[in-house]
LODO-188557 format. One record per residue (C-alpha): residue number from 1; residue in one letter; x, y, z. Coordinates in pm, 1 decimal. Example, Ala and Ser with C-alpha at 12.3 -4.5 7.8 and 13.67 -1.06 7.14 Angstrom:
LODO-188557
@i=1&aa=a&px=1230.0&py=-450.0&pz=780.0
@i=2&aa=s&px=1367.0&py=-106.0&pz=714.0
end
This chain:
LODO-188557
@i=1&aa=m&px=-1410.5&py=1289.0&pz=433.2
@i=2&aa=e&px=-1170.4&py=1189.2&pz=146.3
@i=3&aa=t&px=-793.9&py=1248.3&pz=246.8
@i=4&aa=i&px=-501.5&py=1126.0&pz=65.2
@i=5&aa=p&px=-167.6&py=1184.2&pz=178.6
@i=6&aa=d&px=131.0&py=1218.2&pz=85.0
@i=7&aa=k&px=407.7&py=1007.2&pz=374.9
@i=8&aa=w&px=179.8&py=825.1&pz=562.4
@i=9&aa=v&px=261.4&py=564.6&pz=880.8
@i=10&aa=v&px=-31.7&py=345.1&pz=1142.8
@i=11&aa=i&px=-43.3&py=446.3&pz=1501.6
@i=12&aa=k&px=-14.0&py=177.1&pz=1785.3
@i=13&aa=i&px=-187.1&py=320.7&pz=2111.2
@i=14&aa=t&px=-206.7&py=178.2&pz=2385.6
@i=15&aa=k&px=-303.0&py=242.8&pz=2753.2
@i=16&aa=e&px=-300.9&py=-25.2&pz=3063.7
@i=17&aa=g&px=-723.0&py=-89.7&pz=3115.6
@i=18&aa=k&px=-846.2&py=22.5&pz=2734.2
@i=19&aa=d&px=-813.3&py=-154.5&pz=2421.8
@i=20&aa=t&px=-590.6&py=-126.3&pz=2174.3
@i=21&aa=i&px=-693.9&py=152.3&pz=1905.1
@i=22&aa=y&px=-488.9&py=158.6&pz=1588.7
@i=23&aa=k&px=-499.3&py=536.7&pz=1383.6
@i=24&aa=v&px=-363.8&py=669.7&pz=1007.9
@i=25&aa=y&px=-51.0&py=981.6&pz=1110.1
@i=26&aa=a&px=-117.8&py=1126.4&pz=809.1
@i=27&aa=t&px=82.0&py=1360.2&pz=635.9
@i=28&aa=f&px=130.0&py=1652.3&pz=341.5
@i=29&aa=s&px=416.0&py=1825.3&pz=144.5
@i=30&aa=d&px=256.7&py=2145.6&pz=322.1
@i=31&aa=d&px=414.4&py=1999.4&pz=670.5
@i=32&aa=n&px=108.1&py=1949.4&pz=747.9
@i=33&aa=w&px=-59.3&py=1610.0&pz=934.2
@i=34&aa=r&px=-350.1&py=1460.4&pz=1047.4
@i=35&aa=v&px=-436.2&py=1165.6&pz=1282.6
@i=36&aa=n&px=-770.9&py=988.7&pz=1153.4
@i=37&aa=s&px=-1063.7&py=881.5&pz=1432.8
@i=38&aa=g&px=-933.0&py=518.4&pz=1452.3
@i=39&aa=t&px=-908.7&py=229.7&pz=1193.1
@i=40&aa=m&px=-1212.2&py=56.1&pz=1163.4
@i=41&aa=s&px=-1170.9&py=-127.4&pz=883.1
@i=42&aa=v&px=-941.9&py=-181.5&pz=629.5
@i=43&aa=e&px=-994.6&py=-204.5&pz=238.3
@i=44&aa=q&px=-662.7&py=-313.4&pz=-61.2
@i=45&aa=g&px=-703.1&py=-63.0&pz=-347.6
@i=46&aa=d&px=-470.6&py=-133.3&pz=-640.4
@i=47&aa=g&px=-155.0&py=5.0&pz=-512.2
@i=48&aa=h&px=-298.6&py=175.2&pz=-219.5
@i=49&aa=l&px=-545.6&py=70.6&pz=110.1
@i=50&aa=i&px=-821.9&py=219.0&pz=244.6
@i=51&aa=f&px=-848.9&py=271.4&pz=605.9
@i=52&aa=i&px=-1226.3&py=326.6&pz=679.6
@i=53&aa=g&px=-1230.2&py=545.6&pz=1055.9
@i=54&aa=y&px=-1517.7&py=562.9&pz=1312.9
@i=55&aa=s&px=-1542.4&py=934.5&pz=1191.9
@i=56&aa=g&px=-1658.0&py=758.9&pz=844.3
@i=57&aa=s&px=-1346.8&py=911.8&pz=725.6
@i=58&aa=r&px=-1172.8&py=721.3&pz=466.0
@i=59&aa=y&px=-786.1&py=782.4&pz=425.9
@i=60&aa=i&px=-669.4&py=665.9&pz=57.1
@i=61&aa=c&px=-355.8&py=546.7&pz=133.5
@i=62&aa=k&px=-28.6&py=445.5&pz=-140.1
@i=63&aa=d&px=144.8&py=121.6&pz=-59.4
@i=64&aa=d&px=538.5&py=335.0&pz=-225.0
@i=65&aa=c&px=403.3&py=646.6&pz=54.4
@i=66&aa=y&px=504.3&py=451.9&pz=390.0
@i=67&aa=g&px=685.1&py=683.7&pz=557.9
@i=68&aa=l&px=768.6&py=1053.1&pz=753.4
@i=69&aa=s&px=966.8&py=1385.7&pz=651.7
@i=70&aa=s&px=1217.9&py=1530.4&pz=842.3
@i=71&aa=y&px=950.8&py=1747.4&pz=1016.3
@i=72&aa=s&px=647.9&py=1533.4&pz=1038.5
@i=73&aa=g&px=914.6&py=1248.4&pz=1215.5
@i=74&aa=w&px=968.1&py=1474.0&pz=1503.6
@i=75&aa=v&px=582.0&py=1536.7&pz=1554.8
@i=76&aa=l&px=508.3&py=1191.1&pz=1611.7
@i=77&aa=s&px=799.3&py=1129.0&pz=1852.6
@i=78&aa=n&px=686.9&py=1438.4&pz=2011.1
@i=79&aa=m&px=349.8&py=1243.7&pz=2004.2
@i=80&aa=i&px=532.2&py=906.4&pz=2172.0
@i=81&aa=n&px=764.1&py=1086.7&pz=2439.1
@i=82&aa=r&px=447.9&py=1295.4&pz=2589.5
@i=83&aa=a&px=190.4&py=936.2&pz=2557.9
@i=84&aa=t&px=395.5&py=897.3&pz=2892.0
@i=85&aa=e&px=325.9&py=1136.6&pz=3036.9
@i=86&aa=v&px=-74.3&py=1001.9&pz=3005.0
@i=87&aa=d&px=80.0&py=603.1&pz=3049.3
@i=88&aa=a&px=12.3&py=504.7&pz=2724.1
@i=89&aa=e&px=232.7&py=411.0&pz=2421.7
@i=90&aa=i&px=248.8&py=508.8&pz=2094.6
@i=91&aa=t&px=459.8&py=260.7&pz=1852.7
@i=92&aa=i&px=469.0&py=326.5&pz=1475.3
@i=93&aa=l&px=358.2&py=-75.1&pz=1280.8
@i=94&aa=d&px=655.0&py=-148.8&pz=1022.5
@i=95&aa=y&px=561.0&py=-115.3&pz=695.9
@i=96&aa=d&px=531.8&py=-491.5&pz=661.5
@i=97&aa=h&px=289.7&py=-511.0&pz=918.8
@i=98&aa=d&px=-49.4&py=-702.0&pz=796.5
@i=99&aa=f&px=-245.4&py=-402.1&pz=799.9
@i=100&aa=l&px=-586.3&py=-563.1&pz=656.0
@i=101&aa=n&px=-573.3&py=-780.2&pz=951.1
@i=102&aa=l&px=-546.9&py=-576.3&pz=1208.1
@i=103&aa=v&px=-756.7&py=-623.8&pz=1585.6
@i=104&aa=v&px=-986.7&py=-365.0&pz=1550.3
@i=105&aa=t&px=-1323.5&py=-411.2&pz=1757.3
@i=106&aa=p&px=-1631.9&py=-171.8&pz=1844.0
@i=107&aa=e&px=-1489.0&py=-122.3&pz=2183.1
@i=108&aa=n&px=-1106.1&py=-5.0&pz=2016.4
@i=109&aa=k&px=-1361.9&py=343.6&pz=1950.0
end
């Protein structure tokens, strides 16, 4: 499945005793949002990055669309706050992060 979000960010999910996982938090103009299954690999395109998920999904993310709308930011903020209830931490990676070299291992799945 290919997905082209209107806006996107990469989130890092950590929990003690578990491997770190990176996911695309994708949002769309109709206030829908989706989080991929986890990033297995990242490819460089012409003006975009392609995040390949564990499920085989492909998120085609345009370079100039990194960010959140007010609503999607509110939803993600709630996820970040609730993660602490299960002793996990969610952080949003900065746009200048080297996405092509995310530390992604099969154990992250």
